[in-house]
N, C-alpha and C positions, 0 to 999 in steps of 0.2 A: 381282642375286644374292640368293637367299632366305637369311634368317637362321635358318630352321627347321633343326632337327637331325634326322637319321635314325639310328636305332639298330637293331641286331640283337641278339636275346636268345638266347644259347646256354645250354642247360640239359639235364638228363637227365630222362626220363619216369619219375621214381621211383614215383609213385603218383597217383591221381586228385586228391587234395588238393593235392599239389605242382603239378600241371598247372594246377589252378584258381587257385592263388596266382600263378603266372607269368602266366596270362591276365589276372588282375585288375591286376597290375603294368603290363602292356602297355596295357590299357584306360585306366588312370588316367594314364599318361604321355601318351597320345593326347588324352584328353578334358580333362584338367586343365592340361596344360602345353604342348600343341600340338606334341608330339614325334612324328614319323612312326616307327612301330615295325614292323620286319620280324619276324614270328613265324610259326613253322611252322603253328600252329593257325589262322592267318589265310590262309596262302598255299598249303599243300600239300593237294591233292586227289588222288584216284585218277588214276593215269596220269602224274603229274608226276615229274620226275627229281630225286631227293633230293640227289645230289652237286652238280648244277648249281645248285640252290637255295642250298645252303650256300656254295659258292664265290662266287656272285654277291652274296649277302646280306652276307658279310663284306667283300667288295670295295666295295660301295656304301655301307656304313654309315659315318657319322662316328664313331660309338662302338659298341663291342661290349660288352654287359652279360653277364657270365659268372656264372651262378647256382651258387654253390658248395654242394655237399652231399657227404657221404661217398661216395654212389653216383656222383656226377659225377667225383670224384677217381679212383675205381677205373676207371671206363670210359675216362677221359682217359688215364691212365697205361698201361692195357692196350690202348689204341687200339681200343676196342670200339664197334661200331655207329656211329650218327651223331655222337655225342660224340667218338669217337675220330678220325673224319675231320675234324671241326671243329678238334680239337686240333692235328692236323698242319698245318692252314692257319694257325691262330692262332699257334702256336709259331714257324713260319717267318716270319710277318709281324712278330712281336716282335723276332726276331733281325735282320731286315733294316731295321727302322725306327729312326729317331733316338730316342735315350733321352728327349729332351724331348717327343716326340710321345705324347700320352696318348689312345690309342684304345681300350684294353681296360680295363674297370672290373670287377674281381672283386666280387661281392656275396655275402657270407656269409649263407646262409639257414639251414643246419643244421650242427650240430657246432661244431668249433673250427678254427682255421687249420691246425693240423697234421693234422687228420683229414679236412678237406674241400678243401684246396688242392692241386692238381696241382703237380708239381715245377717246371714252366715258368712258374708264376705266383707262386711263393713269395716272390720279391723285390718283388712289387707290394703296395701297401697296399690292403686290402679295405674295402668299405663294408658296415657291419654292419646287416642287416635281419632278425636272428633274433627280436627281441622284437616281436610283433605289436601290443602296446599302444603302441609308438612308430612304427607303420607310416607314418602320415601325416606325421609330423615327418621321418622318414628319407626318405620319398618326395620331399618338398620339397628336402631336401639333395641327393638324387640328381639331381633336375631341374637344380639349379644346377651340379652337376658336369658334366652333359651339355652345358649351355650355356656351359661353361668359366668359370663365375662362382666367385669365391673364397668359401668358407664363413666365413673370417675375414679381415677387411680388414688389409692390410699397412700398417704405420705409415709416416709421412714419414721421409725420410733425415735422420739427424742430421748435425752439423757434421763436416767432414773433420779427421782428427787431425793434430796438429803433431808430426812424427817427430823434431824436434830436441829435444823434451822427453825428458830422460834417463829419466823414469819409464816412458815407453812402451817403452823398450828392455829392460825387465825384465818378462817376462810374469807373474811371480808378484805384482807390484804390482797388476795388474788383477784377478787371482784373489782376492787378499786383500781388495781394495776391494769387489769384487762380493759376496764372502761377508759382509763387514762390513755392507755396505749392506742385503743381504737379512736379516741378523740384526737390524739396527736396525729395519728396516721391520716385521718380524714381531713384535718386542717392542712397537713402537708400536701395531700393530693389536691385539695382545693387551690392551694398556692401554686402548685405546678401547673394546674389547668389554666389559671388566670395569670400566666406570665409567658415570657418568650419560649421557655421549654415546652409548655403546653401547646402554644401556637405551632411550634415546629413538629410536635407529635401529630397534631391534627392534619397538618399539611402532608406529612409522611403517610398517614392513614388514607387521606384522599388519593394520593398517588398509588397506594397499594390497592385500593378498591378499583381504580381504573384498570390497573394491570390484571387483577383477578377477574374482572368482567371480560376483558379481552382474551385472557388465557382460556376461560371457560368457553367463550365463543369458538375459539380454535379447536378446543378439545371436543366439543359436541359436534362441530361440523366435520371433524375427521373421523369420529366414531359412531355417528348416527346419520340418518338421512334428512335430519332437520336442516333447514336453511336459516341460520341465526345471523343477524347483522347488528353490530353495535356501532354507535357513533358517540364520540367524545368532543365536546365543543372547545376543549383546551382550557377551560376555566373551572366550571363547577357543575356541569350537567352531563349525564350519560344516558343514552337511549339504547334499549334492547328491543329489537323487533324479531318476531318469530311467527311466521305463517298466520298473520292477521291478529296476533296478540302481542302486547308490548308492555314495557315499563319505562318510566323515566325517573332517574335518580338525580335529585337536586341536593347538592351539598352546600349548605348555607352558613354564613358567618365565619368563613375562613379568614384568619388574620395572622400576621407574623408574631404578634406579641400577646395573644390570648386565645384559648380554645373555649372560653366560658360560654360563648353564644353559638357554637358550632352544632348544627343539626343536619340530619339527612331526612328528606321527605321522599318516600317511594310511592309512586302512583301507578296503578295497573290499569291497562286499557284493553278493550276489545277494539281492534283497529290499528292502523299503521300510524306511528308517531314520527314527526319530522321536526328538525330545528328551523325549517323554513317558516318565516314569520307569517306567511299567508299561503299555506299549502293548498293545492287543488284537490278536492274530494268530489266524487260523484255523489249525487243526492242519496242519503241513507247509508253512506259508507264513512261518515265522519266518526272518528274515534270516540268511544263512550267509556267513561271511567267506571271501573268495576269496584275498586277499593283503593285505600291508601293507608300508609302507616308512617309515623314519624319516630325518629330515633335521635337521642341527644348524646353528644360526645361525653365520655367519662373515662376514668381510669380505675382498674381493679386494684386490689391490695398490693400487687407486685408491680404496679405502675405501668401495666400494659393497657393499651388503648382498647376500649370496649364501647358498645353502642346500647343505650337504654331506651326501650319502648315502655309502654304502660304495663306490659306483661312479661318482658323478657330482658335479659342482658346477654349480648352476644358479641363475639369478635368480628372483625371485618370479613374473614373467610366464611364464617357461618352466615353472615348477613348476605353475602353474594350468593351463597348456596340457596338460601331461602328465597331470594328474589328469582333466581332461575327456576326453582321448584314451583313457585307460585305461577309463573308464566306457563310452564309446561302443563301443570295441572289444569289451569284455566283452558288451555288449548285442548287438552285431552277430553275434559268434560264436555266441551262444546262439540268437537268434531265426532266423538264416539257415539253421540246420540243417534246419528244416522247410519252407524255401522250395522251390518247384518248380524243378527243374533244366531 
């Protein structure tokens, strides 16, 4: 019996850009992760029966990926065209399936949950693929979901409780103890951050980020045709340049006796960045900032260093991966506009 998975992609033909994104998703799942994809753009030619294709595809697929957009929600709820017919099949399948069976994976592509999710899918957790700068990270996570792999490993079971213990029979005891434990842990982590140990951890993470950036530069230069150049000023700034797109990573607030004020500011540019205080640019070629994001140094519950943004908490390895991913996506989106279709 084959371990390969087969998926069907249900989506609305919103516009050419959206169709191309869905086609890319299908191609990447096939070529990068060995997943057999059923997609109308592959299968439907003149003369073929649309309704038979949809019925057969949903029935054959191990998973059904549902690409959520405001237009998809509208067509699904009004039962319009192909999306409406697929919705009738999908909603019936959901009702008749075991709750534990995970066949349908909603993927949020545009909008928000309330603007893009049809009523029959509201109870399901969606996979967020709105941000194209995180496309390849989210693609890997999606492949794991298709292969029924956990994104987070489940811990080992703890010891069985002794129910003869009077403390277990008062639920407030556990609530108080959990709260106290969390409070004490957070106070402990705050103290670590704001002393010599925290300072040394932040210095170590800075050195780790520099090495990760340089290792990635070597890895991509050896395994792709990209020409990536990184520059480290030896103190607190790193530059990554790649074919006219770049990022500068400023690590601020580093000190030997505290990490309380340590932050990382990552700024992305279209154009070449240099440490030269007065670099020479031809008119119109000056670097233009595309976006920026700031992270604050923190510790997780295991005292491992992490970086907190307004929306995320990540370690240094994932931070560097996201920086490179954003540069490459910015480069690809710009250059591919002129590619032949």
